[in-house]
N, C-alpha and C positions, 0 to 999 in steps of 0.2 A: 798240624800247623804247617803253613807254607813258609819256607825259608827264602829269604832274598839275599843274593850275593851279587853285589854290583861294585864295580870299581869306582873310586872317587876322583880319579885323575881327570883333570879338565882338558878336553881336546878342543882346539879352536875350530870355528866354522870354516868350511872350505870357501875360498873366494874364487869363483870361476868366471867372473865378469870378463867378457871379451875373449874368452878362450874358444878354440876351434871345435868344430863338430867332432873331430877325432878324439879330443880330450873329453868333451862332454859325454861321448859314448861310454867312456870308462868311469868318469867321476861324478857326473850329475845325478841328483835324485837320491843318493844313498841316505837311508835313515839308520843311523848307528844307535844301538841300544846301550844301556848302562854296562853291558859286558865288554864294550869296546872292540867288537869283532872287526876284522879288516875286510873280510868278504861280506857281501850283502846277506842279511839275515832273511829267513823265511818264516812266516807266521801262519801255519796251517791250522787256523782256529775259526770256528763259526761265529763265536761271540766274545765279548770282553767283560771283565768284572769292574765293579765300582766300589768306592770306599764307603758309600752310604746311599740310601734311597734318594736323598736330595741330589747327590751327584748324578745318579742315573737319570733323574727327572731333568736336570740341567742339560745333560748330554742329548737326551731325546728331544728336548724342547729347543735345541739350538743355542742355548744360552752359554754353553761351555764347549770349547772345541775338544775333540778326542774321538776315539773309536767307539762304535756302537754295535755294529753287526756287519759281518763280512760280505753281505750282499751289496753294501755301498760304502763301507769303510774298512780297509785292511791295509796295514803298513807296507806289506810287500807290493800290493797293487799300487799304492800311492807312490812308492819308490820308482816303479816302472813308469808310471804316469809322469812323474817329475823329470825323469831322464829323457823320455821322448819329447816332452814339451820343450825342454831346453834345446834339444837337437834341432827341432823344427822352428825354434824361435817364437813359440806361442806362449801365451800367458798360463794356459792350463790344458791338461789332457784328461780324458775320461776313457778308461779301459773297458772293453766289452768282451763277451764270450767268443766272438768271431768277427771277421771282417764284415760279413753281412749284418751282424748285430750292430756294428758301428754305423753302417749306412741307415738301417732301420731306426736306430735310436736318434740319429740326427734328424731324420724326416719326421718322426713322431713328435719330437720335441719342438721343432721349429716351423712345421707346416700345419695347416688346418684345412678343413673342407672348403672347397672353392678355390684353393691355390693352384697354381700352374707351375710345372717344372719343365725346363728345357734341358735335355740330356743328350750327350753324344751317343751315336750308334755304336761306337767302338769301345763299349764297356764290357766287363765280364758278363757272360750270359745270364747269370742269376740276378745281377743288378738290374738288367733289363726286365726280367720277370717280376722282380720286386716292385718296380715302378709301374709296369704295364698292367699287372694283374692285381697285386695286393694293395698298393697305395690308391689305385683307382677305386677300390671298394670303400675307401674313406673319403671319397670326393676330391682326391688330388689327381689332376690330369697331367699327363706327361707327353711332350712332343719330342721326337727323336730326330736329330740332325747330324750332318757330317761334322766331325770334330774339327776339320780344317777349313770349312767354308764359312767365313765370317758373315757373308750376306745372308746365308740360310739361318744363322743364329739371330741376326737382327730381325729378319722377317718373322721369326717364330716367337719373339717376345711379345707378350700381351700386357695389358694393365694389371692383370692378376698374377703375372709371373713373379714368383718369390724365390726361385732357386735356379741357378745354372750349375749343372753337375757334369764333371768330366773325369776321365782317366787319361793321363798323359805321361809317357807314351801309352798308346791304346793297346788293348788286349784283343786279338793277338797280332795285329798288323803293324804295330809300332809307329802309328801316326803320332805326330807331335802337335799339340795345340799352342796357339798364340795366347799364353796366359795373361800377358799385359792387356791385350785387346779385349779378351773376355772379361777381365776384371773391370775394365772401364765400362763395358756394356752393362755389367751387373750394377755397378754404382749408378750409372745413368738411369737405371730403371728400378732402383730401390730393391734390388734382389741380392740374395746371398750367392757368392761364388764358392763352390765346394769342389775340391780337387782330391781324387784318389791318387795318392803318391806311392802306391805299392811298388811299381816297377823301378822307381829311381831311389826311393828312400831319401831322408835328409842329407845323406852323404853326397848325392849327385844333384839334387835340386831342393830348394825350400820355397814352396809355392806361396807361403804367407808373405815372403819378401817381394813376390811378384804380383801381389794384389789379392790373393785368395783370402777369403774369410775363414774357411775351415779346411783342414787337411784330414784325410781319412787313410788309415792303413789296415790291411789284413796283416796282423802281426805274425800270422801263420807262415808267411812267405819269408822275405829277406830278414825281417827283424829277428826272427828265430834263426833261420838259415840252415837248420838241420832237420826240418820236417818232424819235429817232436811234439808240438802242441798247436792247438787252435786258439786264436784270439784276435781281437781287433782293438783299435784305439781311434779316438777323435781328438783333434787338437784345434784350439782357437782361442778367442778372447774369454776372459773370466765370465763376462755376462752371458755369452752364448753357451759356454760349457756348463754353467749352472743350470740352464734349462735341460741340457742333455743329461747331466747328473741327476736331475729331478726325475726324469723318465726312468733312468736306470734304477734309482732307488725304489720306485714304485713297481716297475715291470720286471726287474730282475735279470736282464741279459748280462750277467756279471762274469768277469774274469776271475778264475780261481787263483788263490795265492801261489800255488805251485807253478801254474802256467806263467804268472807274472814274473816269478823268479827265473824261470827258464828264459823268458824273453829278455829280462834284464841282463842275464849272462850273454845272450846272443848279441845284444847291442854292443858289448865290449869289443867284439871282433868285427862288427859290421863294416867299418871303413876299410879294413884290410881285405875282407871278403869281396866287397863291392868292386874294388880295383881289380882283383883277380877275375871276377865274373866278367867285367868289361873287357879286359885284355883277351880272354879266351873267346868271348862272343864276337869281337871284331875280327879276330883271325879266322874263326870258323865261318863267319858271314862272307868274308873275302874268298875263302876256299869254296864255299857253296856256289858263289856266283860263277865259278869256273867250270862247274859240273854240267855236262851236256844234257843230263836228264832234268835239270832244274829250269823251270820256266821263269821264276822271279824270286828274289830274296827280299824280305822286309826287315830292315834294321837301320836305325837312324844314323849309325856310325858310317854307313856307306855313302860315298859321294853321289851315288845314283838315287839315294832316298830324297823324295821331294821336299822334306823339311830338314834336310841335313844341316843347313846353315842356322836355322832357328834352333835346332837341338844344341848346336855348338854354343849358341848365345845363352840359352836358358839352363843348360845342364853342364855339370863338371865331368860327365862321362855319359856313355850311351846305353848303359844297362846290360843286363845279362840275358835278355829274352830276344829271340829272333824267330821268324817264321819264314817258310818258303813254300812255293807251289811247284809241285812236280808236273812234268808233262804226263797227263793221264787223268784219272778220276779216283774214286774211293778205293777201288781194287788195288791200284798202284800205291796209293798212300798207305793202306793197311799192310800191303806186302813189304813195303820199305820199312815200316815200323817193326813188323814182326821179325825181320831179318837181323835186327840189332841184338847183341848178346851182352852188352855191358850197360848201356844207357837204360835207365828205368822207364818203363811204360807206365806213366801215371800222370794225372792232370795237375798235380801240385807243381808249384814253381818257387823259385827263390832258394832252392836247396843247394848245398855244396855238391850234391850229386846231380849230374845232368839228367834231365827228364825229357821225355818226348811224348806228344799226344796228338790226336786227330781232333781239332776243335769242333768240327761239324757234328761229331757224334759223342762228344764228351762235354767240354766246358760250355759250348753253345748249342748243345743238342736239344734243349727245350725251346729254342726259338723256332718260329714258323719258317717255312721255306722262303717266304718273301722277306722276312726280317734277316735271315741269313744272307740272302742275296744282297740286300741293301748294305749290310755290314761287311760284305766281302768275305764271308765265311764259306769258301768253296769246298767241294769234296776232295780236291787235290791239295789242300792246305795242310801243312804240318807245322806244329809249334815246338820249339826247343827252348827249354830253360837251361842255359849253359852253366855247368858247375865249375869246379876248380880243379878237376882232374887234369892230367897232362893233355894239352890240346891235340897232340899227335895221336894219342890213344882214342880221342873222340873222333878224329878223322878216320881212323882205322875202323871203328865200330860203325860209323855212318857209311863207310865204304862198303860194308856188308850189304847195306840197304841198296846202294847203287848196283852192286853185283847181282843182287836178287832181281832187280828190275831188268838188267841185261839178260839174265838167264831166262826170265819169263818171256821176254821179247823174242829170244832165239827159239824157245819152245813153240811159240805161236806161228813161227814162219813155216 
């Protein structure tokens, strides 16, 4: 016999109306059980039981709300979805197994054969591959344009265009899109405007408030913040998210309860972390600009950045990712990276630990040489996801890279 022990104390519903993103990150979306736990509960179960065959039929038939099967209904996942939806200002969120699964689910749910997508060139390399190679097999054509050239966007829109897709700031050159302008272009052409908000998170910008229809995250990055789990999430209107949810229910690119719980814990510290990332990244970018071996630094917080004023208008901070070009080519970039002794050589970003990578051979390695050139992914480009370590220690470690370049130059004389 299964025993039930539940408290009978009545706890009033939380009223979070009008509260800040900082508060929503901690309080929104919690599903408290009859045990009245203070921390978020985790439900590592594949299925759920019913009181009768009739109740099971009602649940499966959609006549009664409630959990059915963790591929598409799980309280822990729903709690994470509720929290990120509140933070982004969306009606509903759908969590997925990865950030790429979030993009795929959005496309499969809302596009069909014959549709056309306009996508910025400055997206994650695998996003480019998904559109260019795999969505094309289903009859969805994609045109790639400059993130910042509104005339190129306008010229690329066709009668069959159904989606404008961007990352802003872009990966890895930190270009910033005019979201209000693109939102208007999408509305004028009856297309969806989809924004990957991975770099900024809702702490720094909320694209739905600037006209986006859908916001996508790789939860693997800043939402977790400690490199522990892989996941994604889509946020938007109830109507559109019901379509995305329908695809997830049938195809199964599902977030696990454990990962959802980890992401929910990550969200609680997201505002604090993002401010620390921003502070460190700006100081490091200013320092890198002064280094003789650096050709150019890409970071929207710098006054030298071409979209600096736009970023100030759209964002509450400039983010934790920067990139820079060394004077040289791949050999110099690899030598610089290999000389570091604290910073992690890995392609992940959004971690409290600073990471460094060579985009041309990692994150964007699957792009053709022509696509790399158009996207500005050169062999001398290095990307840094700035963590929350002491910034002076980061300078010390990167200084090893500059010293290695100087030593190599001396040896070649």
